[in-house]
C-alpha positions in Angstrom: 0.0 0.0 0.0 1.1 3.5 -0.6 -0.4 6.4 1.3 0.1 10.0 2.3 0.0 10.8 6.1 -2.1 13.9 6.9 -2.1 13.4 10.7 -1.1 10.6 13.1 -4.5 8.9 12.9 -5.4 9.0 9.2 -3.9 7.9 5.9 -4.9 9.0 2.5 -4.6 5.8 0.5 -3.3 6.1 -3.0 -2.5 2.6 -4.2 -2.9 -1.0 -3.2 -0.7 -3.7 -4.8 -2.1 -7.2 -5.3 -1.0 -10.4 -7.0 -3.0 -12.1 -9.8 -5.4 -13.8 -7.4 -6.3 -10.4 -5.9 -7.3 -8.8 -9.2 -10.6 -8.7 -11.0 -11.8 -6.1 -13.6 -14.7 -5.2 -11.3 -12.4 -4.9 -8.3 -10.2 -2.5 -10.2 -13.2 -0.4 -11.1 -14.5 -0.3 -7.5 -11.1 0.7 -6.2 -10.8 3.6 -8.6 -14.3 4.8 -7.8 -13.7 4.8 -4.0 -10.5 6.8 -4.5 -7.4 4.6 -5.0 -5.7 2.5 -7.6 -5.5 -1.2 -7.7 -2.0 -2.1 -8.9 -1.8 -5.8 -9.8 1.3 -7.8 -10.5 -0.1 -10.3 -13.1 1.1 -13.7 -14.1 1.5 -14.5 -17.8 2.3 -11.0 -18.9 3.2 -12.3 -22.4 -0.4 -13.3 -22.9 -2.1 -10.2 -21.6 -4.2 -8.0 -23.8 -4.9 -4.3 -24.0 -8.7 -3.9 -23.7 -10.2 -1.2 -25.9 -13.6 -0.2 -27.4 -14.3 -1.0 -31.0 -13.7 1.6 -33.7 -10.4 3.2 -32.5 -7.5 3.8 -34.8 -5.1 1.2 -33.5 -1.6 1.1 -34.8 -0.7 -2.1 -36.7 2.1 -2.9 -34.3 -0.3 -3.0 -31.4 -3.2 -5.0 -33.0 -1.8 -8.4 -32.0 -2.1 -7.5 -28.3 -5.3 -5.5 -28.5 -8.7 -7.0 -27.6 -11.6 -4.8 -28.7 -14.1 -6.1 -26.1 -14.9 -3.0 -24.0 -18.6 -2.1 -24.3 -19.1 1.6 -23.9 -22.9 1.0 -23.9 -22.5 -1.3 -20.9 -20.6 1.4 -19.0 -23.3 3.9 -19.8 -26.2 1.7 -18.9 -24.8 0.5 -15.6 -22.9 3.6 -14.5 -25.5 5.0 -12.1 -26.0 1.8 -10.1 -22.2 1.2 -10.1 -21.7 4.7 -8.6 -24.3 3.9 -5.9 -22.4 0.7 -5.0 -19.1 2.6 -4.9 -20.6 5.4 -2.7 -22.1 2.8 -0.3 -18.7 1.1 0.0 -16.8 4.4 0.5 -19.2 5.6 3.1 -19.1 2.3 5.0 -22.7 1.1 4.4 -21.3 -2.2 3.0 -17.9 -3.7 3.0 -15.7 -4.0 -0.1 -15.4 -7.8 0.6 -19.2 -8.1 0.4 -19.4 -6.1 -2.8 -16.7 -8.1 -4.5 -18.3 -11.4 -3.5 -21.7 -10.1 -4.6 -20.5 -8.9 -7.9 -18.3 -11.9 -8.8 -18.5 -13.9 -12.0 -22.0 -15.1 -11.1 -23.3 -11.6 -11.5 -22.5 -11.3 -15.2 -26.1 -10.4 -16.1 -26.2 -7.4 -13.7 -25.9 -3.9 -15.2 -23.6 -2.7 -12.4 -21.3 -5.7 -12.9 -21.2 -5.2 -16.7 -20.3 -1.5 -16.2 -17.7 -2.3 -13.6 -16.2 -5.1 -15.7 -15.9 -2.9 -18.8 -14.6 0.1 -16.9 -12.1 -2.1 -15.1 -10.8 -3.4 -18.4 -10.0 0.2 -19.5 -8.3 0.8 -16.2 -6.2 -2.3 -16.6 -5.1 -1.2 -20.1 -4.0 2.2 -18.6 -2.2 0.4 -15.8 -0.4 -2.0 -18.2 0.8 0.9 -20.3 2.4 2.5 -17.3 3.7 -0.8 -15.9 5.4 -1.9 -19.1 6.5 1.6 -20.3 7.8 3.1 -17.1 10.5 1.2 -15.2 10.3 3.5 -12.2 6.5 2.8 -11.8 7.1 -0.9 -12.3 9.8 -1.0 -9.6 7.6 0.9 -7.2 4.6 -1.4 -7.8 6.7 -4.6 -7.4 8.2 -3.2 -4.2 4.8 -2.5 -2.7 3.6 -6.0 -3.5 6.8 -7.6 -2.1 6.1 -5.7 1.2 2.6 -7.1 1.3 3.7 -10.6 0.5 6.3 -10.5 3.3 3.3 -10.5 5.8 3.0 -14.2 5.0 6.6 -14.7 6.1 5.7 -13.0 9.4 2.7 -15.3 9.8 4.8 -18.4 9.2 7.2 -17.2 11.8 4.4 -16.9 14.3 3.0 -20.4 13.5 5.0 -22.7 11.3 3.5 -26.0 12.2 0.7 -27.9 10.5 -2.9 -27.4 11.7 -4.2 -30.9 12.3 -7.8 -32.1 11.8 -8.3 -32.3 15.5 -7.8 -28.6 15.9 -9.3 -27.4 12.7 -12.0 -29.8 11.6 -14.9 -27.5 11.2 -15.2 -24.2 9.2 -15.8 -22.4 12.5 -12.5 -23.7 14.0 -10.6 -22.9 10.9 -12.0 -19.3 11.0 -11.0 -19.0 14.7 -7.5 -20.2 13.9 -7.2 -17.8 11.0 -8.5 -14.9 13.0 -6.1 -15.6 15.9 -3.1 -15.7 13.5 -4.3 -12.5 11.9 -4.7 -10.8 15.3 -1.2 -11.7 16.4 0.2 -10.6 13.0 -1.6 -7.2 13.3 -0.3 -6.9 16.9 3.3 -7.2 15.8 2.8 -4.9 12.8 1.1 -2.3 15.0 3.9 -2.5 17.6 6.5 -2.0 14.8 4.6 0.8 13.2 4.2 2.6 16.6 8.0 2.3 17.2 8.8 3.5 13.7 6.5 6.5 14.3 8.2 7.4 17.5 11.6 7.3 15.9 10.3 9.3 13.0 8.8 11.9 15.3 12.1 12.4 17.1 14.3 12.5 14.0 12.2 13.6 11.0 15.2 14.9 9.2 17.1 11.6 9.4 14.1 9.5 8.4 12.2 11.6 5.7 9.0 10.3 4.0 10.7 9.0 0.9 12.7 6.7 3.2 9.9 5.6 5.5 7.6 4.6 2.7 10.1 1.8 1.9 10.0 0.3 5.4 7.2 -2.2 6.0 6.3 -2.8 9.7 6.4 -6.6 9.4 10.0 -7.3 10.6 10.0 -10.0 13.2 13.7 -10.9 14.0 13.4 -8.9 17.2 10.1 -10.5 18.3 10.0 -13.6 20.5 7.3 -15.4 18.6 7.5 -18.4 21.0 6.8 -16.3 24.1 3.7 -16.4 26.3 1.2 -13.5 26.4 -0.5 -13.1 29.8 -3.8 -11.2 30.0 -5.5 -10.3 33.2 -9.2 -10.9 32.7 -10.3 -10.5 36.4 -11.7 -7.0 35.8 -13.9 -8.4 33.0 -15.0 -11.7 34.7 -18.7 -10.6 35.1 -19.0 -9.6 31.4 -17.3 -12.8 30.3 -19.2 -15.2 32.5 -22.3 -13.4 33.5 -23.4 -12.6 37.0 -23.3 -16.2 38.2 -20.4 -17.9 40.1 -17.2 -18.6 38.3 -17.2 -21.7 36.2 -14.8 -24.5 37.1 -11.4 -24.2 35.6 -11.7 -20.4 34.8 -8.7 -18.5 36.0 -8.1 -14.8 36.5 -5.3 -14.9 34.0 -5.2 -16.6 30.6 
């Protein structure tokens, strides 16, 4: 991710880098409409096409890699509902995850999906032009994605063993395990980001913005990932267990 800090509690998001599995044409359109760019690093670049509407004067050298499949009428017909979906997402009335699930490939007959898919193809063509034609942009995009991918390295450092069927047999158990791993990962990254911010506040001239943006808060060599976290829950016993007597085996500390 790339953002511009306006104050200690807010970030103006400009760009999110994803791999091939995180990219869809509709997702690219939704990201653009809510105010940032989706920057994918795509597999099989030698087979990628530039999506354009029909009727343009395309140079002969580009015709082999051009696909004239963008429907301008689809964008026109579905533009208003697509804007309403983007506005609901940006204002928080619905999550981006829900919208992307709702408007997946199964929604091909929906006007909003058709508009988002066509608009996303145009955005992908614009992105590929910058990615292939500008080495500086390509390097920045790949660096952002590499920072995001390194989060998986942190997660493997926290828990590197297999998850057996006894501990993760049901979808609910798998969801709990995944949520726990995500929580611990976010705890470490928040701690790192806080320390980076403290150092940056003390020495802003030594660590300017163009240096800080290359530092991801997912380093873990200094973290004891095999340690024990002790949490005092005695103050919250009544809320956790109700007003009745403590259940057998429940301790003040977990």
